[in-house]
C-alpha positions as CSV (number, residue, x, y, z in Angstrom):
1,M,-18.8,-66.0,29.1
2,S,-21.9,-67.3,30.6
3,P,-22.8,-71.1,30.6
4,L,-25.8,-70.2,28.1
5,Q,-23.4,-68.2,25.8
6,S,-21.3,-71.5,25.7
7,A,-24.2,-73.4,24.9
8,L,-25.4,-71.5,21.9
9,L,-21.9,-71.3,20.2
10,P,-22.0,-73.4,17.1
11,P,-20.7,-76.6,16.9
12,P,-17.5,-77.2,14.7
13,P,-18.4,-77.3,11.0
14,L,-19.1,-80.6,9.8
15,P,-17.8,-81.7,6.0
16,R,-20.5,-80.7,3.7
17,F,-20.9,-84.1,2.3
18,L,-21.9,-85.3,6.3
19,L,-24.4,-82.1,6.6
20,G,-27.5,-83.1,5.1
21,A,-27.6,-86.6,6.7
22,T,-26.9,-85.1,9.9
23,V,-29.7,-82.7,9.7
24,A,-32.0,-85.5,8.6
25,L,-30.7,-87.6,11.7
26,L,-31.5,-84.9,14.2
27,A,-34.9,-84.6,12.9
28,F,-36.0,-88.0,13.2
29,V,-34.3,-88.4,16.8
30,A,-36.7,-85.3,17.8
31,F,-39.6,-87.2,16.4
32,A,-39.2,-90.5,17.6
33,T,-38.0,-89.4,21.2
34,G,-39.4,-86.0,21.5
35,A,-36.0,-84.9,22.9
36,S,-35.0,-81.3,22.6
37,V,-32.2,-81.4,20.0
38,A,-30.1,-78.6,18.3
39,P,-30.6,-77.8,14.5
40,A,-27.5,-78.2,12.0
41,E,-26.7,-74.5,12.8
42,S,-27.4,-72.9,16.1
43,P,-29.8,-70.1,17.0
44,A,-26.8,-67.8,17.7
45,A,-25.3,-68.7,14.5
46,L,-28.4,-67.7,12.5
47,P,-28.9,-64.0,11.1
48,S,-31.8,-61.7,12.7
49,P,-34.3,-60.9,10.7
50,V,-36.1,-57.5,10.8
51,L,-39.8,-56.5,11.1
52,F,-41.6,-54.2,8.8
53,P,-45.0,-52.9,8.6
54,W,-47.7,-54.3,6.6
55,E,-51.4,-53.2,6.1
56,R,-52.9,-56.4,7.5
57,G,-50.1,-57.2,10.4
58,I,-46.3,-57.4,10.3
59,A,-43.9,-58.9,7.8
60,L,-40.7,-60.3,8.3
61,R,-37.4,-60.1,6.3
62,I,-33.7,-61.0,6.1
63,P,-31.7,-58.0,5.2
64,D,-30.6,-57.8,1.6
65,A,-32.9,-60.9,0.8
66,K,-36.3,-59.9,-0.5
67,A,-36.8,-63.6,-2.1
68,A,-37.1,-64.4,1.9
69,D,-39.7,-62.0,2.7
70,M,-42.9,-63.3,4.7
71,Y,-46.1,-61.7,5.9
72,L,-48.2,-62.1,9.0
73,W,-51.9,-61.5,8.8
74,F,-53.2,-61.1,12.5
75,Y,-55.8,-62.5,12.5
76,E,-58.1,-64.0,9.8
77,W,-60.5,-66.5,11.2
78,N,-62.2,-67.8,14.7
79,M,-62.8,-71.3,15.4
80,F,-65.7,-72.9,17.3
81,E,-67.2,-70.0,19.3
82,A,-63.8,-68.0,20.0
83,M,-64.4,-64.3,19.9
84,Q,-67.9,-64.4,18.6
85,A,-70.9,-67.3,18.3
86,G,-70.7,-69.4,15.2
87,Q,-68.2,-72.6,14.4
88,H,-66.5,-70.2,11.7
89,T,-66.3,-66.8,11.5
90,H,-64.0,-63.8,10.5
91,G,-61.1,-62.3,12.3
92,T,-60.0,-58.8,11.9
93,Y,-56.6,-57.3,11.1
94,K,-58.0,-53.6,11.8
95,L,-56.2,-53.5,15.1
96,D,-53.7,-50.9,16.8
97,R,-50.0,-51.8,15.7
98,K,-46.7,-50.5,16.8
99,L,-43.4,-51.0,15.4
100,N,-40.0,-49.9,17.1
101,P,-37.6,-48.1,15.1
102,A,-35.1,-50.7,15.0
103,G,-37.6,-53.3,13.7
104,T,-36.8,-55.5,16.6
105,E,-39.9,-55.7,18.1
106,A,-44.0,-55.2,17.2
107,V,-47.0,-55.0,19.3
108,I,-50.7,-55.6,18.1
109,E,-53.3,-54.8,20.5
110,S,-56.8,-54.9,21.2
111,P,-58.9,-55.5,24.5
112,A,-59.8,-59.1,23.2
113,V,-56.4,-60.2,21.6
114,G,-53.0,-58.8,21.4
115,L,-49.8,-60.1,19.9
116,T,-45.9,-59.1,20.8
117,V,-43.6,-60.3,18.2
118,R,-39.7,-60.0,19.1
119,V,-37.0,-61.1,16.5
120,V,-34.5,-63.5,17.3
121,P,-32.2,-65.2,15.2
122,G,-33.6,-67.4,12.7
123,G,-37.1,-65.8,12.9
124,A,-39.1,-64.2,15.6
125,E,-40.7,-65.0,19.1
126,L,-44.7,-64.6,19.4
127,F,-46.9,-64.0,22.3
128,V,-50.3,-63.9,21.7
129,R,-52.7,-62.9,24.7
130,I,-56.4,-63.8,24.5
131,T,-59.6,-62.6,26.2
132,N,-62.8,-64.2,26.4
133,R,-64.6,-60.8,26.3
134,T,-67.9,-62.3,25.4
135,D,-71.0,-63.5,27.7
136,Y,-70.6,-67.2,27.3
137,A,-67.7,-69.6,27.8
138,W,-65.5,-71.0,24.9
139,P,-65.2,-74.7,24.5
140,E,-61.6,-76.4,24.9
141,I,-61.6,-76.3,20.8
142,A,-62.2,-72.5,20.7
143,G,-59.2,-70.9,18.5
144,I,-58.1,-68.3,16.1
145,I,-56.2,-68.3,13.1
146,P,-53.4,-65.9,11.9
147,C,-52.3,-66.2,8.4
148,W,-48.6,-66.5,7.8
149,N,-48.1,-66.1,3.9
150,P,-45.8,-64.4,1.0
151,G,-48.0,-61.4,0.8
152,Q,-50.2,-59.8,-1.7
153,V,-49.2,-58.1,-5.1
154,A,-50.7,-54.6,-4.7
155,G,-54.3,-54.3,-6.8
156,T,-54.9,-57.8,-7.0
157,N,-58.2,-59.4,-5.7
158,P,-58.1,-60.0,-1.9
159,S,-59.8,-63.1,-2.7
160,S,-57.5,-64.5,-5.4
161,P,-54.4,-62.5,-5.1
162,L,-51.2,-63.0,-6.8
163,P,-48.3,-63.6,-4.4
164,L,-46.0,-60.7,-3.5
165,N,-43.0,-63.2,-2.9
166,R,-43.6,-66.1,-5.3
167,N,-40.4,-67.6,-4.1
168,F,-42.7,-68.8,-0.9
169,S,-45.8,-69.6,-2.5
170,D,-45.8,-73.5,-3.3
171,P,-48.0,-73.1,-6.4
172,G,-47.3,-77.0,-6.9
173,R,-48.1,-77.8,-3.1
174,T,-45.1,-79.8,-3.0
175,R,-42.7,-77.5,-0.5
176,T,-45.3,-77.3,2.2
177,F,-45.3,-79.9,5.8
178,F,-46.8,-80.6,8.9
179,V,-46.0,-83.0,11.4
180,S,-48.2,-86.2,12.1
181,A,-47.4,-89.4,13.9
182,T,-45.2,-90.7,11.3
183,G,-43.1,-87.4,11.3
184,L,-42.9,-84.8,8.4
185,T,-45.8,-85.3,6.2
186,P,-46.3,-83.4,3.0
187,L,-49.4,-80.9,3.1
188,N,-50.7,-81.1,-0.6
189,S,-54.0,-79.9,-0.1
190,R,-56.4,-77.7,1.4
191,A,-57.6,-80.3,4.1
192,I,-57.5,-79.5,7.7
193,H,-55.5,-81.8,10.3
194,F,-57.0,-81.3,13.8
195,N,-54.5,-82.0,16.7
196,A,-54.9,-85.6,17.8
197,S,-55.3,-84.5,21.7
198,Y,-58.6,-82.6,20.7
199,R,-60.0,-84.7,17.6
200,A,-62.5,-86.2,19.5
201,A,-64.0,-83.2,20.9
202,V,-64.0,-81.8,17.4
203,D,-65.8,-84.6,16.0
204,R,-68.4,-84.1,18.5
205,A,-68.9,-80.6,17.4
206,S,-69.6,-81.7,13.8
207,A,-73.0,-82.6,12.2
208,G,-72.4,-86.0,10.7
209,G,-68.4,-85.2,10.1
210,T,-69.3,-81.8,8.5
211,F,-68.4,-78.3,9.4
212,L,-69.3,-75.1,8.1
213,F,-65.7,-75.1,6.7
214,S,-65.9,-78.5,5.2
215,S,-66.3,-77.4,1.7
216,K,-63.3,-75.4,1.4
217,W,-61.3,-77.5,4.4
218,P,-62.1,-81.3,4.2
219,T,-61.3,-82.7,7.6
220,S,-58.2,-85.1,7.2
221,D,-58.0,-88.6,8.9
222,V,-54.5,-88.0,9.3
223,N,-54.3,-85.7,12.9
224,A,-51.4,-83.3,13.8
225,T,-48.8,-84.1,16.2
226,A,-47.5,-80.8,16.6
227,G,-48.5,-76.9,16.0
228,L,-45.9,-76.5,13.5
229,L,-46.1,-75.7,9.3
230,V,-43.0,-75.7,7.2
231,R,-42.3,-74.2,3.9
232,E,-39.2,-74.5,1.6
233,S,-38.7,-71.7,-1.0
234,E,-38.9,-72.4,-4.9
235,D,-35.2,-71.6,-5.3
236,G,-34.3,-74.2,-2.3
237,R,-32.4,-71.8,-0.5
238,W,-34.8,-70.6,2.3
239,V,-37.2,-72.4,4.7
240,T,-40.0,-70.7,6.7
241,G,-42.5,-71.8,9.2
242,V,-45.0,-71.2,12.1
243,A,-45.5,-72.9,15.3
244,W,-47.8,-72.5,18.4
245,E,-47.3,-74.4,21.6
246,D,-50.9,-74.9,22.0
247,Y,-52.9,-75.7,18.7
248,L,-55.9,-76.8,17.3
249,S,-55.4,-77.3,13.9
250,V,-52.7,-76.8,10.7
251,Q,-53.8,-75.9,7.4
252,G,-52.8,-74.5,4.0
253,H,-52.8,-73.4,0.4
254,N,-55.7,-71.0,0.4
255,P,-56.0,-68.4,-2.0
256,W,-53.2,-66.4,-0.2
257,S,-50.7,-69.2,-0.4
258,C,-50.8,-69.3,3.4
259,L,-49.9,-71.6,6.3
260,H,-52.8,-71.9,9.0
261,A,-51.6,-72.9,12.6
262,C,-54.8,-72.5,14.6
263,I,-53.9,-71.1,18.3
264,R,-56.0,-73.2,20.9
265,A,-57.7,-70.2,22.5
266,G,-60.1,-72.3,24.9
267,A,-61.3,-73.2,27.1
268,L,-62.1,-69.7,28.6
269,K,-64.7,-68.6,30.8
270,P,-66.0,-64.9,30.5
271,A,-63.5,-62.3,31.3
272,E,-60.7,-65.0,31.6
273,S,-57.6,-64.6,29.5
274,R,-54.6,-66.9,28.5
275,T,-51.2,-66.4,26.8
276,I,-49.9,-68.6,24.1
277,R,-46.2,-68.8,22.8
278,G,-45.2,-69.0,19.4
279,R,-42.5,-69.0,16.9
280,L,-42.0,-67.8,13.2
281,Y,-38.8,-69.5,11.3
282,L,-37.4,-67.8,8.3
283,F,-33.8,-68.6,7.7
284,Q,-31.7,-70.4,4.9
285,G,-32.0,-74.3,5.1
286,R,-34.1,-77.2,4.9
287,K,-37.2,-78.6,6.3
288,E,-35.5,-80.7,8.8
289,D,-33.6,-77.5,10.1
290,V,-36.8,-76.1,11.3
291,V,-38.2,-79.5,12.8
292,A,-34.9,-79.6,14.7
293,Q,-35.1,-75.7,16.5
294,F,-38.9,-76.6,16.6
295,A,-37.7,-79.4,19.1
296,R,-35.1,-77.1,20.9
297,D,-38.1,-74.3,21.1
298,F,-40.9,-76.6,22.4
299,P,-39.7,-79.8,23.7
300,A,-42.5,-80.6,25.9
301,T,-45.0,-79.8,23.0
302,L,-43.1,-82.6,20.8
303,R,-43.1,-84.8,23.5
304,E,-47.0,-84.7,24.1
305,G,-47.9,-84.8,20.4
306,K,-45.7,-87.6,19.9
307,R,-47.4,-89.8,22.6
308,R,-50.7,-88.7,21.9
309,G,-50.4,-89.5,18.4
310,K,-49.6,-93.0,18.7
């Protein structure tokens, strides 16, 4: 057995009454110190989901558990001059998509943006390649927004769809969380929380504190310190999340019951490209389990966010 395989072996089982307290402690340590810590269940012990096709992107499923289905719309919005001129413009999901027969890898491709999705235990790895194909330089706050959501009931109005998987729709806005300087923080409105590291640059781009999107996404005074959004299921069994190592903002609870973690694409000169790493999380557990896994996946990002969020 290799050292890496040994490191990924699950720890000895804890008594059930200690498990919840241990998970919460691990999450607190991650936020307080920025340390890379393992979740209560190691990645190797989590089941691997499978990918399946969806008309607006790609979807993720735990075998024999449709109550955990989630869908990735790639992609919905552009922010601050990314892809086309304007502060807030529409993206497109009409891109070439390929999915391997095993449902373990998918590729979405175009000249300007590409996404590779690879299934791993407990979710999927994401790699986004963004190229500036415009004739102007993008600012450092340029970004694109994929939409992680519970799907749409066929035939319902796309502007106000019924969620296909109500288990992850969070209609009461009580089961969705983001990361602020104080740790896991309820996301209970449609307000947008900008990355603390770029808040000053965002404010400079506003017209007296107002943006084109402010009527639907008012700007919160509480900044995000990590590019992570987490949601627990209505039945209390499942948890999901979306994360990016470099992000502009987090926001949610739009008509698609979605989670918006904006990928920071800038700054990019014409013809320049960059690749950003991300993760989807989907497994049985609690929000603290996702935080602990995020700390393991993106330790440097978490440390930097805590430092700048102080």
